[in-house]
PQR file of N, CA, C, O and H, with PARSE charges and radii, in Angstrom:
ATOM      1  N   MET A   1       0.745  -1.389   0.028 -0.4000 1.5000
ATOM      2  CA  MET A   1      -0.089  -0.098  -0.069 -0.0000 2.0000
ATOM      3  C   MET A   1       0.832   1.215  -0.140  0.5500 1.7000
ATOM      4  O   MET A   1       0.633   2.095  -0.977 -0.5500 1.4000
ATOM      5  N   ILE A   2       1.813   1.264   0.772 -0.4000 1.5000
ATOM      6  CA  ILE A   2       2.671   2.330   1.116 -0.0000 2.0000
ATOM      7  C   ILE A   2       3.647   2.534  -0.332  0.5500 1.7000
ATOM      8  O   ILE A   2       3.903   3.656  -0.769 -0.5500 1.4000
ATOM      9  H   ILE A   2       1.974   0.549   1.453  0.4000 1.0000
ATOM     10  N   ALA A   3       4.044   1.506  -0.861 -0.4000 1.5000
ATOM     11  CA  ALA A   3       4.825   1.341  -1.910 -0.0000 2.0000
ATOM     12  C   ALA A   3       4.082   1.931  -3.330  0.5500 1.7000
ATOM     13  O   ALA A   3       4.671   2.600  -4.179 -0.5500 1.4000
ATOM     14  H   ALA A   3       3.837   0.594  -0.506  0.4000 1.0000
ATOM     15  N   GLU A   4       2.870   1.588  -3.374 -0.4000 1.5000
ATOM     16  CA  GLU A   4       2.115   2.016  -4.230 -0.0000 2.0000
ATOM     17  C   GLU A   4       1.863   3.452  -4.397  0.5500 1.7000
ATOM     18  O   GLU A   4       1.764   4.017  -5.486 -0.5500 1.4000
ATOM     19  H   GLU A   4       2.391   1.045  -2.684  0.4000 1.0000
ATOM     20  N   ALA A   5       1.754   4.070  -3.107 -0.4000 1.5000
ATOM     21  CA  ALA A   5       1.440   5.445  -2.862 -0.0000 2.0000
ATOM     22  C   ALA A   5       2.739   6.243  -3.270  0.5500 1.7000
ATOM     23  O   ALA A   5       2.710   7.354  -3.801 -0.5500 1.4000
ATOM     24  H   ALA A   5       1.834   3.611  -2.222  0.4000 1.0000
ATOM     25  N   ALA A   6       3.961   5.489  -2.934 -0.4000 1.5000
ATOM     26  CA  ALA A   6       5.255   6.044  -3.468 -0.0000 2.0000
ATOM     27  C   ALA A   6       5.406   6.351  -4.732  0.5500 1.7000
ATOM     28  O   ALA A   6       5.803   7.403  -5.234 -0.5500 1.4000
ATOM     29  H   ALA A   6       3.985   4.587  -2.503  0.4000 1.0000
ATOM     30  N   ALA A   7       4.978   5.115  -5.344 -0.4000 1.5000
ATOM     31  CA  ALA A   7       5.308   5.083  -7.128 -0.0000 2.0000
ATOM     32  C   ALA A   7       4.325   6.074  -7.710  0.5500 1.7000
ATOM     33  O   ALA A   7       4.697   6.644  -8.736 -0.5500 1.4000
ATOM     34  H   ALA A   7       4.656   4.261  -4.936  0.4000 1.0000
ATOM     35  N   SER A   8       3.199   6.358  -7.253 -0.4000 1.5000
ATOM     36  CA  SER A   8       2.439   7.077  -7.923 -0.0000 2.0000
ATOM     37  C   SER A   8       2.699   8.628  -7.523  0.5500 1.7000
ATOM     38  O   SER A   8       2.216   9.510  -8.233 -0.5500 1.4000
ATOM     39  H   SER A   8       2.897   5.895  -6.420  0.4000 1.0000
ATOM     40  N   ALA A   9       3.307   8.881  -6.615 -0.4000 1.5000
ATOM     41  CA  ALA A   9       4.037  10.209  -6.284 -0.0000 2.0000
ATOM     42  C   ALA A   9       5.138  10.326  -6.997  0.5500 1.7000
ATOM     43  O   ALA A   9       5.248  11.391  -7.604 -0.5500 1.4000
ATOM     44  H   ALA A   9       3.699   8.164  -6.038  0.4000 1.0000
ATOM     45  N   VAL A  10       6.048   9.503  -7.118 -0.4000 1.5000
ATOM     46  CA  VAL A  10       7.160   9.577  -8.117 -0.0000 2.0000
ATOM     47  C   VAL A  10       6.803   9.623  -9.498  0.5500 1.7000
ATOM     48  O   VAL A  10       7.637  10.183 -10.210 -0.5500 1.4000
ATOM     49  H   VAL A  10       5.959   8.638  -6.625  0.4000 1.0000
ATOM     50  N   SER A  11       5.792   9.185 -10.060 -0.4000 1.5000
ATOM     51  CA  SER A  11       5.301   9.396 -11.312 -0.0000 2.0000
ATOM     52  C   SER A  11       4.663  10.830 -11.627  0.5500 1.7000
ATOM     53  O   SER A  11       4.440  11.050 -12.817 -0.5500 1.4000
ATOM     54  H   SER A  11       5.115   8.730  -9.482  0.4000 1.0000
ATOM     55  N   LYS A  12       4.370  11.742 -10.788 -0.4000 1.5000
ATOM     56  CA  LYS A  12       3.830  12.874 -10.710 -0.0000 2.0000
ATOM     57  C   LYS A  12       4.904  13.907 -10.876  0.5500 1.7000
ATOM     58  O   LYS A  12       4.747  14.978 -11.464 -0.5500 1.4000
ATOM     59  H   LYS A  12       4.552  11.564  -9.820  0.4000 1.0000
ATOM     60  N   PHE A  13       5.951  13.513 -10.336 -0.4000 1.5000
ATOM     61  CA  PHE A  13       7.184  14.443 -10.384 -0.0000 2.0000
ATOM     62  C   PHE A  13       7.783  14.437 -11.548  0.5500 1.7000
ATOM     63  O   PHE A  13       7.949  13.407 -12.202 -0.5500 1.4000
ATOM     64  H   PHE A  13       6.078  12.644  -9.859  0.4000 1.0000
ATOM     65  N   ASN A  14       8.206  15.728 -11.953 -0.4000 1.5000
ATOM     66  CA  ASN A  14       8.706  15.626 -13.201 -0.0000 2.0000
ATOM     67  C   ASN A  14      10.152  16.501 -13.061  0.5500 1.7000
ATOM     68  O   ASN A  14      10.386  17.349 -12.200 -0.5500 1.4000
ATOM     69  H   ASN A  14       8.071  16.564 -11.421  0.4000 1.0000
ATOM     70  N   THR A  15      10.971  16.099 -14.046 -0.4000 1.5000
ATOM     71  CA  THR A  15      12.213  16.826 -14.016 -0.0000 2.0000
ATOM     72  C   THR A  15      12.250  18.299 -14.210  0.5500 1.7000
ATOM     73  O   THR A  15      13.202  18.922 -13.741 -0.5500 1.4000
ATOM     74  H   THR A  15      10.780  15.410 -14.745  0.4000 1.0000
ATOM     75  N   PHE A  16      11.372  18.874 -14.809 -0.4000 1.5000
ATOM     76  CA  PHE A  16      11.018  20.279 -15.160 -0.0000 2.0000
ATOM     77  C   PHE A  16      10.614  21.076 -13.821  0.5500 1.7000
ATOM     78  O   PHE A  16      10.789  22.280 -13.638 -0.5500 1.4000
ATOM     79  H   PHE A  16      10.598  18.368 -15.190  0.4000 1.0000
ATOM     80  N   ASP A  17      10.074  20.218 -12.978 -0.4000 1.5000
ATOM     81  CA  ASP A  17       9.773  21.106 -11.733 -0.0000 2.0000
ATOM     82  C   ASP A  17      10.902  21.509 -10.835  0.5500 1.7000
ATOM     83  O   ASP A  17      10.754  22.310  -9.911 -0.5500 1.4000
ATOM     84  H   ASP A  17       9.932  19.239 -13.127  0.4000 1.0000
ATOM     85  N   ILE A  18      11.966  20.962 -11.120 -0.4000 1.5000
ATOM     86  CA  ILE A  18      13.248  21.420 -10.521 -0.0000 2.0000
ATOM     87  C   ILE A  18      13.484  23.046 -11.171  0.5500 1.7000
ATOM     88  O   ILE A  18      13.638  24.079 -10.519 -0.5500 1.4000
ATOM     89  H   ILE A  18      12.085  20.311 -11.870  0.4000 1.0000
ATOM     90  N   PHE A  19      13.463  22.924 -12.281 -0.4000 1.5000
ATOM     91  CA  PHE A  19      13.628  24.211 -12.993 -0.0000 2.0000
ATOM     92  C   PHE A  19      12.754  25.149 -12.556  0.5500 1.7000
ATOM     93  O   PHE A  19      13.194  26.257 -12.249 -0.5500 1.4000
ATOM     94  H   PHE A  19      13.339  22.085 -12.811  0.4000 1.0000
ATOM     95  N   MET A  20      11.305  24.852 -12.449 -0.4000 1.5000
ATOM     96  CA  MET A  20      10.215  25.833 -12.159 -0.0000 2.0000
ATOM     97  C   MET A  20      10.646  26.397 -10.884  0.5500 1.7000
ATOM     98  O   MET A  20      10.697  27.620 -10.754 -0.5500 1.4000
ATOM     99  H   MET A  20      10.947  23.952 -12.699  0.4000 1.0000
ATOM    100  N   VAL A  21      10.991  25.530  -9.836 -0.4000 1.5000
ATOM    101  CA  VAL A  21      11.530  26.092  -8.506 -0.0000 2.0000
ATOM    102  C   VAL A  21      12.780  27.224  -8.621  0.5500 1.7000
ATOM    103  O   VAL A  21      12.803  28.328  -8.077 -0.5500 1.4000
ATOM    104  H   VAL A  21      10.950  24.537  -9.942  0.4000 1.0000
ATOM    105  N   LEU A  22      13.698  26.691  -9.393 -0.4000 1.5000
ATOM    106  CA  LEU A  22      14.960  27.435  -9.613 -0.0000 2.0000
ATOM    107  C   LEU A  22      14.819  28.744 -10.252  0.5500 1.7000
ATOM    108  O   LEU A  22      15.513  29.727  -9.993 -0.5500 1.4000
ATOM    109  H   LEU A  22      13.679  25.794  -9.835  0.4000 1.0000
ATOM    110  N   PHE A  23      13.647  28.670 -11.305 -0.4000 1.5000
ATOM    111  CA  PHE A  23      13.318  30.215 -11.963 -0.0000 2.0000
ATOM    112  C   PHE A  23      12.609  31.078 -10.907  0.5500 1.7000
ATOM    113  O   PHE A  23      12.805  32.292 -10.847 -0.5500 1.4000
ATOM    114  H   PHE A  23      13.083  27.871 -11.515  0.4000 1.0000
ATOM    115  N   THR A  24      11.799  30.438 -10.094 -0.4000 1.5000
ATOM    116  CA  THR A  24      11.154  31.030  -9.214 -0.0000 2.0000
ATOM    117  C   THR A  24      11.967  32.022  -8.092  0.5500 1.7000
ATOM    118  O   THR A  24      11.661  33.172  -7.776 -0.5500 1.4000
ATOM    119  H   THR A  24      11.639  29.452 -10.143  0.4000 1.0000
ATOM    120  N   VAL A  25      13.084  31.210  -7.603 -0.4000 1.5000
ATOM    121  CA  VAL A  25      14.070  31.487  -6.693 -0.0000 2.0000
ATOM    122  C   VAL A  25      15.055  32.619  -7.305  0.5500 1.7000
ATOM    123  O   VAL A  25      15.593  33.505  -6.641 -0.5500 1.4000
ATOM    124  H   VAL A  25      13.332  30.276  -7.860  0.4000 1.0000
ATOM    125  N   LEU A  26      15.167  32.448  -8.494 -0.4000 1.5000
ATOM    126  CA  LEU A  26      15.938  33.492  -9.154 -0.0000 2.0000
ATOM    127  C   LEU A  26      15.160  35.114  -9.709  0.5500 1.7000
ATOM    128  O   LEU A  26      15.659  36.226  -9.882 -0.5500 1.4000
ATOM    129  H   LEU A  26      14.730  31.729  -9.034  0.4000 1.0000
ATOM    130  N   ILE A  27      13.862  34.638  -9.851 -0.4000 1.5000
ATOM    131  CA  ILE A  27      12.854  35.806 -10.068 -0.0000 2.0000
ATOM    132  C   ILE A  27      12.653  36.438  -8.705  0.5500 1.7000
ATOM    133  O   ILE A  27      12.459  37.653  -8.676 -0.5500 1.4000
ATOM    134  H   ILE A  27      13.456  33.735  -9.710  0.4000 1.0000
ATOM    135  N   LEU A  28      12.679  35.685  -7.467 -0.4000 1.5000
ATOM    136  CA  LEU A  28      12.605  36.291  -6.219 -0.0000 2.0000
ATOM    137  C   LEU A  28      13.961  37.208  -5.992  0.5500 1.7000
ATOM    138  O   LEU A  28      13.835  38.404  -5.727 -0.5500 1.4000
ATOM    139  H   LEU A  28      12.836  34.697  -7.491  0.4000 1.0000
ATOM    140  N   ILE A  29      14.971  36.732  -6.081 -0.4000 1.5000
ATOM    141  CA  ILE A  29      16.402  37.278  -5.911 -0.0000 2.0000
ATOM    142  C   ILE A  29      16.167  38.669  -6.924  0.5500 1.7000
ATOM    143  O   ILE A  29      16.244  39.814  -6.479 -0.5500 1.4000
ATOM    144  H   ILE A  29      15.073  35.761  -6.297  0.4000 1.0000
ATOM    145  N   GLY A  30      15.960  38.445  -7.921 -0.4000 1.5000
ATOM    146  CA  GLY A  30      16.024  39.542  -8.886 -0.0000 2.0000
ATOM    147  C   GLY A  30      15.133  40.744  -8.375  0.5500 1.7000
ATOM    148  O   GLY A  30      15.611  41.877  -8.320 -0.5500 1.4000
ATOM    149  H   GLY A  30      15.897  37.514  -8.282  0.4000 1.0000
ATOM    150  N   THR A  31      13.877  40.489  -8.016 -0.4000 1.5000
ATOM    151  CA  THR A  31      12.855  41.362  -7.547 -0.0000 2.0000
ATOM    152  C   THR A  31      13.325  42.208  -6.188  0.5500 1.7000
ATOM    153  O   THR A  31      13.059  43.397  -6.014 -0.5500 1.4000
ATOM    154  H   THR A  31      13.488  39.568  -8.061  0.4000 1.0000
ATOM    155  N   VAL A  32      14.048  41.400  -5.287 -0.4000 1.5000
ATOM    156  CA  VAL A  32      14.421  41.920  -3.958 -0.0000 2.0000
ATOM    157  C   VAL A  32      15.708  42.931  -4.236  0.5500 1.7000
ATOM    158  O   VAL A  32      16.022  43.850  -3.479 -0.5500 1.4000
ATOM    159  H   VAL A  32      14.265  40.434  -5.428  0.4000 1.0000
ATOM    160  N   ARG A  33      16.395  42.586  -5.472 -0.4000 1.5000
ATOM    161  CA  ARG A  33      17.667  43.473  -5.791 -0.0000 2.0000
ATOM    162  C   ARG A  33      17.021  44.710  -6.379  0.5500 1.7000
ATOM    163  O   ARG A  33      17.421  45.820  -6.028 -0.5500 1.4000
ATOM    164  H   ARG A  33      16.140  41.840  -6.087  0.4000 1.0000
ATOM    165  N   LEU A  34      15.967  44.560  -7.325 -0.4000 1.5000
ATOM    166  CA  LEU A  34      15.272  45.643  -7.986 -0.0000 2.0000
ATOM    167  C   LEU A  34      14.764  46.767  -6.669  0.5500 1.7000
ATOM    168  O   LEU A  34      15.054  47.957  -6.553 -0.5500 1.4000
ATOM    169  H   LEU A  34      15.643  43.659  -7.610  0.4000 1.0000
ATOM    170  N   ILE A  35      14.123  46.113  -5.990 -0.4000 1.5000
ATOM    171  CA  ILE A  35      13.423  47.018  -4.780 -0.0000 2.0000
ATOM    172  C   ILE A  35      14.483  47.626  -3.884  0.5500 1.7000
ATOM    173  O   ILE A  35      14.286  48.772  -3.479 -0.5500 1.4000
ATOM    174  H   ILE A  35      13.887  45.146  -6.084  0.4000 1.0000
ATOM    175  N   THR A  36      15.506  47.031  -3.556 -0.4000 1.5000
ATOM    176  CA  THR A  36      16.583  47.626  -2.785 -0.0000 2.0000
ATOM    177  C   THR A  36      17.668  48.650  -3.647  0.5500 1.7000
ATOM    178  O   THR A  36      18.561  49.253  -3.053 -0.5500 1.4000
ATOM    179  H   THR A  36      15.667  46.101  -3.884  0.4000 1.0000
ATOM    180  N   GLN A  37      17.542  48.716  -4.541 -0.4000 1.5000
ATOM    181  CA  GLN A  37      18.378  49.626  -5.536 -0.0000 2.0000
ATOM    182  C   GLN A  37      18.014  51.293  -5.128  0.5500 1.7000
ATOM    183  O   GLN A  37      16.843  51.584  -4.882 -0.5500 1.4000
ATOM    184  H   GLN A  37      16.816  48.226  -5.024  0.4000 1.0000
ATOM    185  N   PRO A  38      18.859  52.118  -5.087 -0.5600 1.5000
ATOM    186  CA  PRO A  38      18.688  53.722  -4.743  0.2800 2.0000
ATOM    187  C   PRO A  38      17.720  54.030  -5.813  0.5500 1.7000
ATOM    188  O   PRO A  38      16.578  54.422  -5.574 -0.5500 1.4000
ATOM    189  N   VAL A  39      18.205  53.842  -7.019 -0.4000 1.5000
ATOM    190  CA  VAL A  39      17.271  54.432  -8.375 -0.0000 2.0000
ATOM    191  C   VAL A  39      16.471  53.374  -8.768  0.5500 1.7000
ATOM    192  O   VAL A  39      16.973  52.359  -9.252 -0.5500 1.4000
ATOM    193  H   VAL A  39      19.133  53.524  -7.213  0.4000 1.0000
ATOM    194  N   LYS A  40      15.103  53.522  -8.590 -0.4000 1.5000
ATOM    195  CA  LYS A  40      14.216  52.312  -8.929 -0.0000 2.0000
ATOM    196  C   LYS A  40      13.575  52.485 -10.356  0.5500 1.7000
ATOM    197  O   LYS A  40      13.114  53.552 -10.761 -0.5500 1.4000
ATOM    198  H   LYS A  40      14.695  54.346  -8.197  0.4000 1.0000
ATOM    199  N   ASN A  41      13.600  51.272 -11.092 -0.4000 1.5000
ATOM    200  CA  ASN A  41      12.897  51.235 -12.120 -0.0000 2.0000
ATOM    201  C   ASN A  41      11.636  50.605 -11.972  0.5500 1.7000
ATOM    202  O   ASN A  41      11.526  49.393 -11.790 -0.5500 1.4000
ATOM    203  H   ASN A  41      13.974  50.405 -10.762  0.4000 1.0000
ATOM    204  N   LYS A  42      10.396  51.628 -12.066 -0.4000 1.5000
ATOM    205  CA  LYS A  42       9.296  51.064 -11.622 -0.0000 2.0000
ATOM    206  C   LYS A  42       8.731  49.773 -12.633  0.5500 1.7000
ATOM    207  O   LYS A  42       8.187  48.736 -12.253 -0.5500 1.4000
ATOM    208  H   LYS A  42      10.486  52.613 -12.213  0.4000 1.0000
ATOM    209  N   PHE A  43       9.019  50.156 -13.918 -0.4000 1.5000
ATOM    210  CA  PHE A  43       8.599  49.127 -14.799 -0.0000 2.0000
ATOM    211  C   PHE A  43       9.143  47.896 -14.618  0.5500 1.7000
ATOM    212  O   PHE A  43       8.362  46.963 -14.803 -0.5500 1.4000
ATOM    213  H   PHE A  43       9.461  50.998 -14.226  0.4000 1.0000
ATOM    214  N   ALA A  44      10.387  47.592 -14.273 -0.4000 1.5000
ATOM    215  CA  ALA A  44      11.197  46.591 -14.047 -0.0000 2.0000
ATOM    216  C   ALA A  44      10.453  45.828 -12.632  0.5500 1.7000
ATOM    217  O   ALA A  44      10.174  44.633 -12.534 -0.5500 1.4000
ATOM    218  H   ALA A  44      11.022  48.350 -14.122  0.4000 1.0000
ATOM    219  N   ILE A  45      10.279  46.688 -11.803 -0.4000 1.5000
ATOM    220  CA  ILE A  45       9.846  46.258 -10.503 -0.0000 2.0000
ATOM    221  C   ILE A  45       8.288  45.409 -10.654  0.5500 1.7000
ATOM    222  O   ILE A  45       8.001  44.285 -10.241 -0.5500 1.4000
ATOM    223  H   ILE A  45      10.506  47.659 -11.883  0.4000 1.0000
ATOM    224  N   GLY A  46       7.468  46.364 -11.372 -0.4000 1.5000
ATOM    225  CA  GLY A  46       6.281  45.598 -11.594 -0.0000 2.0000
ATOM    226  C   GLY A  46       6.108  44.399 -12.374  0.5500 1.7000
ATOM    227  O   GLY A  46       5.248  43.547 -12.151 -0.5500 1.4000
ATOM    228  H   GLY A  46       7.702  47.276 -11.708  0.4000 1.0000
ATOM    229  N   PHE A  47       7.123  44.366 -13.472 -0.4000 1.5000
ATOM    230  CA  PHE A  47       7.126  43.220 -14.374 -0.0000 2.0000
ATOM    231  C   PHE A  47       7.654  42.201 -13.640  0.5500 1.7000
ATOM    232  O   PHE A  47       7.146  41.097 -13.835 -0.5500 1.4000
ATOM    233  H   PHE A  47       7.821  45.058 -13.653  0.4000 1.0000
ATOM    234  N   SER A  48       8.666  42.288 -12.734 -0.4000 1.5000
ATOM    235  CA  SER A  48       9.134  41.254 -11.718 -0.0000 2.0000
ATOM    236  C   SER A  48       8.244  40.658 -10.844  0.5500 1.7000
ATOM    237  O   SER A  48       8.273  39.451 -10.603 -0.5500 1.4000
ATOM    238  H   SER A  48       9.080  43.185 -12.575  0.4000 1.0000
ATOM    239  N   ILE A  49       7.380  41.504 -10.307 -0.4000 1.5000
ATOM    240  CA  ILE A  49       6.421  41.073  -9.214 -0.0000 2.0000
ATOM    241  C   ILE A  49       5.327  40.400 -10.343  0.5500 1.7000
ATOM    242  O   ILE A  49       5.000  39.236 -10.112 -0.5500 1.4000
ATOM    243  H   ILE A  49       7.356  42.485 -10.503  0.4000 1.0000
ATOM    244  N   VAL A  50       4.947  40.829 -11.126 -0.4000 1.5000
ATOM    245  CA  VAL A  50       3.903  40.178 -11.886 -0.0000 2.0000
ATOM    246  C   VAL A  50       4.414  38.742 -12.334  0.5500 1.7000
ATOM    247  O   VAL A  50       3.628  37.807 -12.185 -0.5500 1.4000
ATOM    248  H   VAL A  50       5.213  41.775 -11.313  0.4000 1.0000
ATOM    249  N   CYS A  51       5.809  38.468 -12.931 -0.4000 1.5000
ATOM    250  CA  CYS A  51       6.467  37.266 -13.116 -0.0000 2.0000
ATOM    251  C   CYS A  51       6.474  36.266 -11.891  0.5500 1.7000
ATOM    252  O   CYS A  51       6.237  35.062 -11.995 -0.5500 1.4000
ATOM    253  H   CYS A  51       6.447  39.228 -13.052  0.4000 1.0000
ATOM    254  N   LEU A  52       6.751  36.865 -10.825 -0.4000 1.5000
ATOM    255  CA  LEU A  52       7.158  36.191  -9.296 -0.0000 2.0000
ATOM    256  C   LEU A  52       5.761  35.589  -8.914  0.5500 1.7000
ATOM    257  O   LEU A  52       5.704  34.471  -8.403 -0.5500 1.4000
ATOM    258  H   LEU A  52       6.943  37.842 -10.740  0.4000 1.0000
ATOM    259  N   LEU A  53       4.499  36.420  -9.193 -0.4000 1.5000
ATOM    260  CA  LEU A  53       3.225  36.034  -9.098 -0.0000 2.0000
ATOM    261  C   LEU A  53       2.815  34.841  -9.676  0.5500 1.7000
ATOM    262  O   LEU A  53       2.313  33.914  -9.040 -0.5500 1.4000
ATOM    263  H   LEU A  53       4.546  37.329  -9.608  0.4000 1.0000
ATOM    264  N   VAL A  54       3.061  34.849 -11.116 -0.4000 1.5000
ATOM    265  CA  VAL A  54       3.008  33.788 -11.871 -0.0000 2.0000
ATOM    266  C   VAL A  54       3.557  32.615 -11.634  0.5500 1.7000
ATOM    267  O   VAL A  54       2.974  31.531 -11.671 -0.5500 1.4000
ATOM    268  H   VAL A  54       3.468  35.602 -11.633  0.4000 1.0000
ATOM    269  N   PHE A  55       4.842  32.836 -11.353 -0.4000 1.5000
ATOM    270  CA  PHE A  55       5.715  31.389 -11.051 -0.0000 2.0000
ATOM    271  C   PHE A  55       5.190  30.987  -9.714  0.5500 1.7000
ATOM    272  O   PHE A  55       5.023  29.793  -9.462 -0.5500 1.4000
ATOM    273  H   PHE A  55       5.316  33.716 -11.323  0.4000 1.0000
ATOM    274  N   LEU A  56       4.928  31.895  -8.865 -0.4000 1.5000
ATOM    275  CA  LEU A  56       4.452  31.238  -7.377 -0.0000 2.0000
ATOM    276  C   LEU A  56       3.124  30.350  -7.495  0.5500 1.7000
ATOM    277  O   LEU A  56       2.871  29.306  -6.896 -0.5500 1.4000
ATOM    278  H   LEU A  56       5.063  32.864  -9.069  0.4000 1.0000
ATOM    279  N   ALA A  57       2.318  31.066  -8.458 -0.4000 1.5000
ATOM    280  CA  ALA A  57       0.871  30.419  -8.567 -0.0000 2.0000
ATOM    281  C   ALA A  57       1.144  29.001  -9.229  0.5500 1.7000
ATOM    282  O   ALA A  57       0.691  27.933  -8.816 -0.5500 1.4000
ATOM    283  H   ALA A  57       2.523  31.915  -8.945  0.4000 1.0000
ATOM    284  N   SER A  58       1.948  29.180 -10.306 -0.4000 1.5000
ATOM    285  CA  SER A  58       2.467  27.756 -10.852 -0.0000 2.0000
ATOM    286  C   SER A  58       3.116  26.731 -10.023  0.5500 1.7000
ATOM    287  O   SER A  58       2.784  25.546 -10.051 -0.5500 1.4000
ATOM    288  H   SER A  58       2.317  30.047 -10.641  0.4000 1.0000
ATOM    289  N   ASP A  59       4.115  27.248  -9.232 -0.4000 1.5000
ATOM    290  CA  ASP A  59       4.637  26.432  -8.056 -0.0000 2.0000
ATOM    291  C   ASP A  59       3.642  25.858  -7.147  0.5500 1.7000
ATOM    292  O   ASP A  59       3.711  24.711  -6.705 -0.5500 1.4000
ATOM    293  H   ASP A  59       4.385  28.211  -9.210  0.4000 1.0000
ATOM    294  N   PHE A  60       2.729  26.686  -6.889 -0.4000 1.5000
ATOM    295  CA  PHE A  60       1.550  26.211  -5.751 -0.0000 2.0000
ATOM    296  C   PHE A  60       0.675  24.890  -6.539  0.5500 1.7000
ATOM    297  O   PHE A  60       0.340  23.855  -5.964 -0.5500 1.4000
ATOM    298  H   PHE A  60       2.673  27.618  -7.247  0.4000 1.0000
ATOM    299  N   ALA A  61       0.400  25.234  -8.047 -0.4000 1.5000
ATOM    300  CA  ALA A  61      -0.232  24.211  -8.564 -0.0000 2.0000
ATOM    301  C   ALA A  61       0.670  22.737  -8.732  0.5500 1.7000
ATOM    302  O   ALA A  61       0.177  21.624  -8.550 -0.5500 1.4000
ATOM    303  H   ALA A  61       0.673  26.075  -8.514  0.4000 1.0000
ATOM    304  N   MET A  62       1.942  22.969  -9.078 -0.4000 1.5000
ATOM    305  CA  MET A  62       2.833  21.951  -9.096 -0.0000 2.0000
ATOM    306  C   MET A  62       2.822  21.296  -7.846  0.5500 1.7000
ATOM    307  O   MET A  62       2.763  20.069  -7.924 -0.5500 1.4000
ATOM    308  H   MET A  62       2.343  23.873  -9.226  0.4000 1.0000
ATOM    309  N   VAL A  63       2.868  21.824  -6.625 -0.4000 1.5000
ATOM    310  CA  VAL A  63       2.993  21.100  -5.251 -0.0000 2.0000
ATOM    311  C   VAL A  63       1.875  20.568  -5.131  0.5500 1.7000
ATOM    312  O   VAL A  63       1.874  19.382  -4.803 -0.5500 1.4000
ATOM    313  H   VAL A  63       2.917  22.820  -6.561  0.4000 1.0000
ATOM    314  N   GLN A  64       0.690  21.190  -5.330 -0.4000 1.5000
ATOM    315  CA  GLN A  64      -0.775  20.385  -5.224 -0.0000 2.0000
ATOM    316  C   GLN A  64      -0.997  19.197  -5.874  0.5500 1.7000
ATOM    317  O   GLN A  64      -1.657  18.253  -5.439 -0.5500 1.4000
ATOM    318  H   GLN A  64       0.691  22.154  -5.596  0.4000 1.0000
ATOM    319  N   ASN A  65      -0.293  19.285  -7.175 -0.4000 1.5000
ATOM    320  CA  ASN A  65      -0.344  17.921  -7.886 -0.0000 2.0000
ATOM    321  C   ASN A  65       0.320  17.059  -7.531  0.5500 1.7000
ATOM    322  O   ASN A  65      -0.077  15.920  -7.780 -0.5500 1.4000
ATOM    323  H   ASN A  65       0.243  20.051  -7.528  0.4000 1.0000
ATOM    324  N   TRP A  66       1.522  17.227  -6.850 -0.4000 1.5000
ATOM    325  CA  TRP A  66       2.597  16.318  -6.264 -0.0000 2.0000
ATOM    326  C   TRP A  66       1.782  15.702  -4.818  0.5500 1.7000
ATOM    327  O   TRP A  66       2.027  14.550  -4.461 -0.5500 1.4000
ATOM    328  H   TRP A  66       1.845  18.152  -6.648  0.4000 1.0000
ATOM    329  N   MET A  67       1.009  16.385  -4.198 -0.4000 1.5000
ATOM    330  CA  MET A  67       0.151  15.809  -3.072 -0.0000 2.0000
ATOM    331  C   MET A  67      -0.953  15.040  -3.223  0.5500 1.7000
ATOM    332  O   MET A  67      -1.262  14.183  -2.396 -0.5500 1.4000
ATOM    333  H   MET A  67       0.810  17.321  -4.489  0.4000 1.0000
ATOM    334  N   SER A  68      -1.696  15.311  -4.390 -0.4000 1.5000
ATOM    335  CA  SER A  68      -2.956  14.539  -4.802 -0.0000 2.0000
ATOM    336  C   SER A  68      -2.532  13.239  -5.335  0.5500 1.7000
ATOM    337  O   SER A  68      -3.372  12.432  -5.735 -0.5500 1.4000
ATOM    338  H   SER A  68      -1.446  16.007  -5.063  0.4000 1.0000
TER
END
């Protein structure tokens, strides 16, 4: 029973998931760096926040798929 659950969980994991998490971390680092700069580029900050929200939502959906 436990082995079957583990096998089904492994089949839901995709190699691309690692890249999604890494890109999310990179976007987060970039957003923080943009916000902390003395001269702020409002367009870049807004664009990076939108990208970060999209990637966080996709990461959330990805993790939900792992758990179900």
